Every structure is written in C-alpha cells, then in structure tokens.
C-alpha positions as CSV (number, residue, x, y, z in Angstrom):
1,M,-20.9,-2.5,-9.8
2,I,-18.1,-4.8,-10.8
3,V,-16.6,-6.6,-7.5
4,P,-13.3,-7.1,-7.3
5,V,-11.1,-10.2,-6.8
6,E,-9.6,-11.2,-3.6
7,K,-5.9,-10.3,-4.6
8,E,-6.6,-6.8,-6.1
9,V,-8.5,-5.7,-2.3
10,R,-5.8,-7.1,-0.8
11,I,-3.1,-5.1,-2.5
12,A,-5.2,-2.4,-2.2
13,L,-5.6,-2.4,1.7
14,A,-1.3,-3.1,1.9
15,Q,-1.0,-0.2,0.1
16,F,-3.2,1.9,1.9
17,A,-1.1,0.6,5.0
18,Q,1.8,1.1,3.5
19,A,1.5,5.2,2.3
20,R,-1.0,6.1,5.8
21,I,2.8,4.2,7.8
22,E,5.0,7.0,5.8
23,Y,2.8,9.7,6.2
24,D,2.6,9.4,9.2
25,V,6.3,8.9,9.8
26,C,7.4,12.1,7.2
27,P,4.5,13.6,6.3
28,T,6.0,15.6,2.6
29,G,3.9,15.8,-0.3
30,R,5.0,13.1,-2.0
31,T,4.0,10.9,1.2
32,S,0.9,12.9,1.4
33,R,-0.3,11.8,-3.0
34,A,0.6,8.5,-2.1
35,L,-1.4,8.4,0.8
36,E,-4.5,10.0,-1.0
37,D,-4.0,8.4,-4.4
38,A,-4.4,4.8,-2.3
39,M,-7.9,5.5,-0.7
40,Y,-9.5,6.9,-3.3
41,T,-7.9,3.5,-5.2
42,L,-10.0,1.6,-1.8
43,C,-13.3,3.8,-2.5
44,V,-12.9,3.4,-6.1
45,M,-13.0,-0.4,-5.6
46,T,-15.2,-0.4,-3.2
47,G,-17.5,2.0,-4.5
48,V,-17.9,3.7,-1.3
49,R,-17.1,7.5,-0.5
50,T,-14.5,7.6,2.8
51,T,-11.9,5.8,3.4
52,E,-13.6,4.4,6.1
53,Q,-16.5,3.2,4.6
54,A,-13.7,1.6,2.2
55,L,-11.6,-0.1,4.7
56,V,-15.3,-1.4,6.7
57,A,-15.9,-2.7,2.9
58,A,-12.6,-3.9,1.7
59,D,-12.5,-6.4,5.7
60,T,-15.9,-7.0,4.5
61,L,-15.3,-8.8,1.0
62,L,-12.3,-10.6,3.0
63,Q,-14.8,-11.8,5.0
64,Q,-17.0,-13.4,2.1
65,Y,-14.2,-14.2,0.5
66,S,-13.1,-16.5,3.2
67,T,-16.4,-18.3,4.2
68,R,-17.4,-18.8,0.6
69,R,-14.0,-20.2,-0.9
70,G,-14.4,-23.3,-2.7
71,E,-17.5,-22.2,-3.4
72,G,-16.9,-20.1,-6.6
73,N,-19.1,-17.9,-5.7
74,R,-18.9,-13.7,-5.7
75,P,-19.4,-11.7,-2.9
76,T,-22.7,-9.9,-3.5
77,G,-24.2,-7.5,-0.7
78,P,-24.5,-3.4,-0.5
79,I,-21.0,-3.1,-2.4
80,A,-21.5,-5.1,-4.8
81,E,-25.0,-3.5,-6.0
82,G,-23.1,0.0,-7.9
83,G,-23.0,4.1,-8.7
84,P,-21.1,6.6,-9.8
85,V,-18.3,7.0,-6.3
86,T,-16.6,10.2,-5.0
87,C,-14.9,9.7,-2.8
88,T,-14.2,12.2,0.0
89,T,-10.1,11.8,1.5
90,G,-9.8,15.2,2.9
91,S,-6.5,17.2,3.0
92,A,-3.4,15.3,4.4
93,G,-3.0,16.5,7.9
94,R,-6.3,15.1,8.9
95,S,-7.4,11.7,9.7
96,H,-8.1,10.9,6.3
97,G,-11.9,9.5,7.1
98,T,-10.3,6.9,9.5
99,S,-11.8,6.8,13.1
100,R,-8.1,7.7,14.4
101,G,-8.4,11.5,15.1
102,R,-5.5,12.9,13.3
C-alpha cells in the first residue's frame, strides 16, 4: 500500500471534521454526501474498512510522522501493508463507524 504524506492525512482529517460538524448542525443530502465522501477518503487513504479504524490509523500515521520527523523514514506497520479496501460508511443518520453512538 502507498503510504500517504503527512499533509494529505491532515487535510483528510480536517475535511472529515468539517463535514461531520456540518452534518451534525444541518443534516441534509448535501452534508450527508460530503460526510460520506470524507469518510471514504479516510478509509481508502489508511487502507481500512470502517471510519473508526480509519481515524485510529490516521492518528497512528501522524504519531509516526512526528516521532520520525527528521529521520527521512516512511511509516511502516499494519496500515502500510495493503490489500483491497471496502469502506463501510453506514447511513446518513448513523454514527458512521465512530464511537459517538449518534
């Protein structure tokens, strides 16, 4: 699996956060699609199947980037090993794989 650069991970997380806030404030078809797009992007980027796993994987990547900064190494481990990805995003009214229980 290709490991994303730090900037792309941060952008995807910010887009997910913004989409989640917009959906929670005003759940419409547009905000639901934006949230599902952001969740899908995170799943594909991290190589996992659920939004919850993608958030954990993205946090792990960022932690690895910060500890390896200056060493010139790319992160390794379970999220860097690839395979086919199918992201489960759930329906617009559900928690989308997060542990918030909405």
